C-alpha positions in Angstrom: 21.0 1.2 13.5 21.4 0.4 9.9 17.8 -0.2 8.9 18.8 -1.9 5.6 21.3 -4.5 6.9 19.3 -5.6 10.0 16.7 -8.3 9.5 13.8 -9.2 11.7 13.8 -12.3 13.8 13.5 -15.4 11.5 13.7 -18.0 14.3 10.8 -20.3 15.2 10.2 -18.2 18.3 9.9 -15.1 16.1 7.5 -16.8 13.7 5.3 -17.9 16.6 5.4 -14.5 18.1 4.3 -12.9 14.8 1.4 -15.4 14.5 0.2 -14.6 18.0 0.6 -10.8 17.4 -1.8 -11.1 14.5 -4.5 -12.6 16.8 -3.9 -10.3 19.8 -5.2 -6.8 20.5 -7.2 -6.5 17.4 -9.3 -3.5 16.4 -11.6 -4.7 13.6 -12.6 -2.3 10.8 -16.3 -1.5 11.0 -17.0 -1.4 7.3 -15.7 -2.0 3.8 -15.2 0.8 1.3 -18.1 1.4 -1.2 -15.5 1.5 -4.0 -12.0 0.2 -4.0 -9.5 2.5 -2.3 -5.8 2.6 -2.6 -3.0 4.2 -0.6 0.6 4.9 -1.5 3.0 4.8 1.4 6.7 5.3 1.8 8.6 3.7 4.7 11.7 5.4 6.4 11.2 8.1 3.8 14.5 8.3 1.9 15.0 11.7 0.2 14.1 10.3 -3.2 10.6 9.3 -1.9 10.0 12.9 -0.8 11.6 14.7 -3.6 10.9 12.4 -6.6 8.0 10.2 -5.4 5.8 12.9 -3.9 5.7 15.1 -7.0 4.6 12.1 -9.1 1.6 11.6 -6.8 0.9 15.4 -6.8 0.9 15.6 -10.6 -2.0 13.2 -10.6 -3.9 14.8 -7.8 -2.9 12.1 -5.3 -1.4 12.4 -1.8 0.6 9.8 0.0 1.7 8.7 3.5 5.3 9.0 4.5 6.5 7.1 7.6 9.5 9.1 8.6 12.3 8.1 11.0 13.6 11.4 12.4 16.6 9.7 13.9 17.8 8.7 10.4 17.8 12.3 9.1 21.0 13.2 7.2 22.2 9.6 7.2 23.2 8.2 3.8 22.4 4.5 3.4 21.8 1.9 0.7 18.5 3.5 -0.1 20.1 6.9 -0.4 20.0 9.8 2.1 17.0 10.1 4.4 14.6 12.9 4.6 15.3 15.9 6.8 13.2 18.7 8.3 12.9 20.6 5.1 11.6 17.6 3.3 8.9 17.0 5.9 8.0 20.7 5.7 7.6 20.4 2.0 5.5 17.2 2.2 3.2 18.8 4.8 2.8 22.0 2.6 1.8 19.8 -0.3 -0.9 18.0 1.7 0.7 14.6 2.3 0.3 12.6 5.5 3.4 12.3 7.8 3.1 9.0 9.7 5.2 7.8 12.6 7.9 5.1 12.7 10.3 4.5 15.6 12.9 7.2 15.9 15.9 5.0 15.0 14.0 2.2 13.2 13.8 0.1 16.3 12.3 -3.4 15.8 8.9 -3.4 17.6 9.0 -7.2 17.5 12.1 -7.7 19.7 12.2 -4.6 21.9 10.1 -4.4 25.0 6.9 -2.4 25.0 8.2 0.4 27.1 11.2 1.0 24.8 9.0 0.9 21.8 6.7 3.5 23.4 9.7 5.8 24.2 11.1 5.5 20.6 7.7 6.1 19.0 7.1 9.1 21.3 10.5 10.5 20.6 9.9 10.3 16.9 6.4 11.8 17.2 7.8 14.7 19.1 10.5 15.3 16.5 8.1 15.3 13.6 5.8 17.7 15.4 8.8 20.0 16.0 9.5 19.8 12.3 6.1 21.2 11.6 4.1 18.0 10.9 0.6 17.6 12.4 0.5 15.1 15.3 0.8 11.7 13.5 -2.3 9.5 13.7 -1.0 6.4 12.0 2.2 4.3 12.6 4.1 1.7 10.6 6.0 -1.1 12.3 9.7 -1.1 11.2 10.3 -4.4 9.4 6.6 -5.1 9.7 7.1 -6.8 13.0 5.6 -6.2 16.5 5.2 -8.1 19.7 1.7 -8.3 21.3 2.6 -6.0 24.2 4.1 -3.4 21.9 1.1 -3.6 19.7 -1.2 -2.9 22.6 0.9 0.0 23.7 1.0 1.7 20.3 -2.7 1.1 19.7 -3.4 3.6 22.5 -1.8 6.4 20.5 -2.7 5.8 16.9 -5.9 5.2 15.0 -4.1 2.8 12.6 -1.0 0.7 12.7 0.4 -0.6 9.4 2.3 -3.8 9.0 3.9 -5.5 5.9 2.0 -8.8 5.4 0.0 -8.6 2.1 -3.8 -8.4 1.9 -6.8 -6.2 1.4 -8.5 -4.2 4.1 -12.2 -4.9 4.5 -14.7 -5.0 7.3 -13.2 -7.0 10.2 -9.6 -6.4 9.2 -7.3 -5.4 12.0 -6.7 -1.7 12.1 -3.9 -2.3 14.6 -2.0 -4.5 12.1 -3.1 -3.3 8.6 -1.8 -5.4 5.7 0.2 -3.8 2.9 1.8 -4.9 -0.4 5.4 -4.0 -1.2 6.4 -2.3 -4.4 10.0 -3.5 -4.0 12.6 -4.6 -6.5 12.3 -5.8 -10.1 9.0 -7.7 -9.5 7.4 -5.0 -7.3 5.3 -3.4 -10.0 4.0 -6.7 -11.2 3.1 -7.8 -7.7 1.3 -4.5 -7.1 -0.6 -4.8 -10.3 -1.9 -8.3 -9.4 -3.1 -7.0 -6.1 -4.8 -4.0 -7.8 -6.6 -6.4 -10.1 -7.7 -8.4 -7.0 -9.0 -5.3 -5.2 -10.8 -4.1 -8.3 -12.5 -7.5 -8.6 -13.3 -8.2 -4.9 -13.4 -4.7 -3.4 -11.5 -3.4 -0.4 -8.7 -1.1 0.4 -5.2 -1.8 -0.9 -2.2 -0.2 0.8 1.0 -0.1 -1.2 4.4 0.7 0.3 7.9 1.2 -1.0 11.0 3.0 0.2 13.3 4.9 -2.2 12.0 6.1 -5.6 14.8 6.5 -8.1 16.5 5.1 -11.1 18.6 2.2 -10.0 16.4 1.8 -6.9 17.4 -0.5 -4.0 15.8 -3.9 -3.5 13.4 -2.1 -1.2 12.4 0.6 -3.6 11.0 1.3 -7.1 11.7 3.5 -10.1 9.8 6.8 -10.7 8.3 5.3 -13.9 7.0 2.2 -12.0 5.4 4.4 -9.4 3.8 6.7 -12.0 2.4 3.7 -13.9 0.8 2.3 -10.8 -0.8 5.6 -9.8 -2.1 6.0 -13.4 -3.4 2.4 -13.4 -5.2 2.9 -10.1 -6.9 6.1 -11.3 -7.9 4.5 -14.6 -9.4 1.5 -12.8 -11.5 3.7 -10.6 -9.7 3.4 -7.3 -10.2 6.2 -4.8 -6.8 7.3 -3.6 -6.6 8.0 0.2 -3.9 8.5 2.7 -3.6 5.8 5.3 -5.2 8.0 8.0 -8.1 8.9 5.7 -8.7 5.2 4.9 -8.8 4.3 8.5 -11.3 7.0 9.2 -13.5 6.0 6.3 -13.8 2.4 7.5 -14.0 3.2 11.2 -13.5 0.8 14.1 -16.1 -1.7 15.1 -17.6 -1.4 18.6 
């Protein structure tokens, strides 16, 4: 599957399903962070995210979350080549979180729950074989999920991350965590606005991008943009956490 060309279901049926998914199978966060938290996550994990993005975080004492599709390893796409085993090994050695995606970037909104579970399990097993700890968080490819697939995945992960923007506070759904994209020419400005909002109102802000390189795709950002955002977050007093760490800090209600 070409993860960049494919687009999620934009039909009325798809929109209604997404609305229902947001209401179904919720796992509310038990608390809000005492000080604003921020996470830097990378979807699909192109090589540039691992080899150029990760060192930027490390240079500032920050660790990120990389949602790797093992089935894309070695493929060269519009976001550049995707991470392979050696990249995952290096990320683990540096202390980053390896999160789970579906093996071949399967759309969790349109596939049936059993197929989603198989794809996620296949990816999880591949990542563990590559030396990653058993992943505890998952990101929905395309940010989409059907209610039945959401319920299925919630059995295996403490946190499930989506793509709709927002801040995570007490009551937020840990099974469909909001995240803000750092994507394209306006991505840095959008992220800065959300950082200002989090600094003012409190909460946990999860950022995501894809490739990190000069001439980044419409789904990625430049190394300079990423560096400025990390620097701004630290100067503003945000506490950087991986997605798994953030979920554990807030806990699940009930």
